N, C-alpha and C positions, 0 to 999 in steps of 0.2 A: 594794690599798692596804697601805702599811706605816706602821704608827704606833709611834712611840717616846716614852716617858716619860724626862724626864731635865732637863737645864740649859737645852735650845734650846726654841723655841716657834715652829714654821713656822705655826702657826694664827694667832698674833698679828703676828709678823715674819717675812715670806717670807726663804727662804734668801738669803744676800747673795753679791755677786759680789766681783771685786778680787783673786782668786787669779792667780798668775803661771803663765801656760802656756809651753810650749816654742815655740810658733809666733807670729811677729810678723806680725799680720794686716794690717799696713800695708805690708808687702814680701813678697808671696807670689808664688812662680815658678810658671808654669803649664807643665806637660809638653807637649812637641811635640804628642802626639797629640790633646790638648785645645786647644793653641794655634790648629792648623790649623782645627779645627771652629769655634771661636769667633772666628777672625779676629784672633787676639791674637799679640804678639811673644813668642817663647819665650826671648828674650835679655834681657828687662827683668822688672822685678817690677811688680806691681799691688797695689792696696789691695783690701780685701773688698768696699767699695763699687763699685770699678771692674768687679771681676769679676761682681758681681751686675747691673751694668748691661749688662755684655756677654753674660749668659746669658740674662736675662729674655726678650728678644724671640724667644729660640729655642724656649721652652717653650710647650705648649699653653695657650690662653686659659683664665684662671682659676687657673692654678698660679702660686703665688708663691714665687719664689726667695728663700731666706733663708740667713743664716750657716750653720745646720746642714747645708742641702743642699750648699751649696758645699763645706764640710769634709768631707762624706761623699765626694763622688765625687773630691776632690782628695787625700783621705787627709791632711788637715792634723794628724792626731795626736789625742790625746785631749782631750776637752772638760773645763775645769777650772772653768768658771763656768755658773751656771744660764742655761739659754736664754731669750730674751725672750718667746717663745710660753707658755713654762710659767710664767714670772713674771706674765704677765697674769692667769692663773687664781688664782695664790697671792696676788696683791694684791686681787683681787675677794673670794675667801674671807676674807681678813684683815678686810676692811671689814665683811663679814657677821658674822663673829665678834664684832668689837667692838660692832656693834649688838645682837648676841644677848646680850652681857654687859650692855649698858645695859638691856635688857628684863628681865634677871636681877637688876637692881639691884646688880650686881657691878662697875660701872664705877669704877674707882679709879686714882689716878696710881700708875704702877709704873716700875721702871727696865726698860730694853731688856733682853730676855733675852740670854743669852750667845751668841756666834756659834759656829756648829758649826765644831768642829775638823777639820783635815785627817785622814782616816782615820776619822771617827766613823761610827757605825752609820747615822746619818740620811744622811749624804753618801753613803757607799758604796751605800744602796739607790737614791738618787736617780740617780747616775750610771750604775748598773749594771742595775736591774731594769726601767726603763721604765714604772714604775707611779707613781701619786700617792704621795708621802711627806710625812707630817705628824709633827709632835712637839708635846709640850705639857710646860711646867714646873709646871703647876696652881698654883704659889703661888712669890711672891717676898717679900722683906723690903719692906714698904710704903714709900713715900716718907714722910718726917715731914710733919705737917699744916703747910700754909704754905711748904713747901719751893719755893724758886724753881725755874726751869726748869734742867734738868740741863745742865752745862757740856759742852764738847767732849771733855775729857780728852785734849786733844792738846797737844804741845809742838813748838817749832820742829825740835828735834833728832828727834822721831819723823817729822815731816814730811819732812825731807830725806833719809831712808832709804827712803821711799816710791816705788813706780813711779807712773806717771800712772794706770794702771788701778786701783790700790789708792787713790789719792786720789780719783778720781771715784766710787768705791765707797762712800766716806763718806756720800755724800748731801748734798744742798744745805743742809738744816737744821744738820747737825754742822759743815760747812765754814762757814757763816754765823756759828755760835756761836764757833768758833776765831777768825775774823777780828774779831769784836767784842772777844773777850778781848785780842787782840793790839792792838787799837787801831788797826785798819787804817781809813784814811777812809772815811766813808760812801758816797762816790761810787763805791767799788768794790764791786759785789755779789758775792755768792757765785755767781750764775748766770753773771755775766760771767767770773769766775776759772775756773769750770769749762769754759766754752767756749773759753777761750784754752789751758786744758791739753789739751782734748780736739783742738784744732785744732793743738796742737804749737808755738804761740808761746812758752809757758813750760813749766815743769815743777816738780814739787814741791820740788826742792832750791833752784832760783832763788827761789821763793816764801817759802821757809823763811830764806834768807839776807836777803831783803828785810825780813821781820818781825824778825830779830835786829837790825837796824840801826835799827829803830823805837824811839822812847821809850816805855817802859812805865810808864804813870802811870794809877792807878785813880781813882775818885772821891775828891775831896779832895786830890789830887795825890799820894798814897801810891804808893811803889813797889809794883808787882806783878810777882811771879815765877810763871810757869806751873807750874814744878816743884813750888813750896811750897804750891800750892793743894791742899787737902784733897780727895781723891777722894770725890764726893757719895755714892757707893753704899756705900764703907766707912764713912763717917760716918754713914749711915742704919743700917748694921749694928751699929755701936758703940751707937747710940741704942736701937736694938731689943733688944740683948743687956742693956742696962742696964734698960730699961723693962719688957720683956716676960719676960726670963730671969732676972733678977736678977743680971746680970753673968756668968752661966755660959756665955755664947757667946763669949767671949774668954779667952784664957789670957795673963796677963802675961808679957812675955819675960824669960827668965832665963838665965844663963850656964851652959854644961854643958860639961864637958871630954870630948871626944870621943877615943877611943883612936886614932884615925888622923888625924882632921882638926884635932886640938888644941881650942882653945877656941872654941866656936860659941854661939849663943843659940837658945833653943827657946821658942815661944810663938805667938800669933797668934789667929785666929778658929778655933773649934771645927769641924772637918769636917761639913759638911752643914747647918750652922745657917741659912745663907742660902736653902737649897732645902727644908728640911722644917719644915712648919708644926707649930704646937701641936696635939697630940691633940684639944683641945677643939673644933677647928674643921674637923677633917679630913672629917667627914661632910658638912658644908655645902659644902666646897669641891668634893668629889666630886660632890654632887648638882648643883652649878652647871655644871661643867666636862665631865663624862662624857657628858651628853646630846648635847653637840656633836658627839661622835664618831659617833653615830648619824645626825646630820644630815648630816655628811660622807659617810658610806657611801651615803646617798640619792643623793649626786651623783656616784658614781663611774660610770664607763663602764659601760652596760647595753645590749648588742646584742640585737636580736631581729629576727624576720621580720615585716615590716610588712605586706607586700602580694605576692600572686602573680598572674600573668595567664598565660592559655593562649591563643594566637592559631592557628588553622588557617592553614596555608600552601598546602594542596592536596596530593594524592597522599600522604596518610598522614603529613605532615611538620606539625610544630607547633613554634611558638616558646614557649618557656617563659622567663617574666620574674619575678625575685625580687628583691624590695627588701628590703635589709637596713637597719635604722636603729638609730642610737645615741640613745636617748631621754633620755640624761644631758646634763648641762651639760659634763662633762670629757671630753677626747678620749681616743681609744684609738689608740695608746698616747700617752704624753706625747711631747713635741718631743725629749726627750733619749732616748726609747724609739725614735723613728724613727731618729735618728742612729745607735743602737747596735743596731737591729734587735731589740730586745727589748720585751716578751715575744714569745713565738710568735705569729703572726697567728691571727686567727680562720679557720675553714674552713667552707665551706658544701659538704655532701655530698649527692648524688643517689644514693637507694637504692631498689631494687625490680627487677622483671625485666619483660620483655615490650615492651622498647623498645631503641632504638639512638641513641647521642649522634651527631649529624652534625657538631656544633660544640661548643666547650666541653669541659670536663673534668668527671669525676665528683667531684673534689675541687678547689674553687676558693678560694684564700686571699683572705682580706680583710686587707690589711696595715694598713690605718688608717682611721679615721673621726673627724671632727671632732665636737665636741659638737653635739647637736641638729641631726644631719644623716643623709641618706638615700643608699644606693649601690644602682644597679641592676646586676643580674647577668643574662645572657643565654645562652640555650642553643637550639639547633635539634634537634629530637628526631623520630625516626620511629617510629610505632607503628601496627601493622596491625589492632589491635583495642583495645578499651578496657582501659586499665591504670592503676594507681596508682603515682605516684611519690613517696616520701617525702622532702622537703626538710629537711635537719637542718643547723643552725648550731652549731658548737662552738667555744669559747673557754675557755682555762684561766684568764682573768681578768676578763672581761667578760660572763659569762652564757652561757646555752645556750638554743636554741628549736628547734622543729620544727613541721612541718605537711606535710599530704598534698594532692596535687593529682592530678587525673584527666586523663589524656591519650587522646584518641580516643573518648571516651564521647558 
């Protein structure tokens, strides 16, 4: 596991998608060597959904074809958004974390953590290491008491610059807030708009143009301008600076003559004031949040040897079966790790003397294991007399185990 302390909080808010990739998943060309195998036309393009439908009947029963598998064997380039399978456990753990905070009487209204920036340590680890990656901001400026629900923070000008993927990544709640602020008629729901964008019937630029043409009247008929609305988080930061820091969290803007740039203004929020709590509450904050890290550690992939079985086949030949189990909730590796083939697979080794392997290998890799699952490995062994074989499981990131079995005894 990789854990980072900073401005993001993957424990509270899972890593978000919406980043633009270099591959158009609605227009994928299938190379001839695969097209013949799948019964596809190499001269046309396919959507990801169409390719999955072509491939699924060709894989063994129980194997699920997903985007990461297709992207892997077609070489569709680097992944730029979290994979759905990983988001499933991130969302589940996020709900568990919020329940944990409630049990600690630490449930309070807070602003969403910052979105991880491209090139950040958290995202680099997620896309490259293949292990669960979490982050925590520990504290943020609290919402003022009685604060109304947070606005969307979006303007039509921002919307028209977005791709469809970026728009959908905003989520239904934020899109609904934007539509309400823009005065979109109630019969148009955020869910319907998202479905329309996803299906290609419309795009963010068209939506922005529609919103611009709508009358912007607020309660009482007053004009409302999205750009003139105060950012709710900055408003809360100003309130916090005044009430808790005696105004020391904000420096008034002043003109300054820069030797190269000429006249500029200097001022604004004091660095780190929005992420650094008062010293008087740091111990209580650490006491609440740090134990959650140990709870996460208990859910990391944990591989072990669950069972062994030796079956005589006659003429000094024995069948050795070993069941490897992942006793944890989280998979080994993550879905992104499977795509990138990171980290190195676990390996089961057979060690000792006095026997001959008839099938199987002395080093057998275990590439992946879902959470709470078992996998059986089988060897055929010849032993003319009783001998012990040490079965050893090695993994750099998911634990190790070993046991000894007797053959020919």
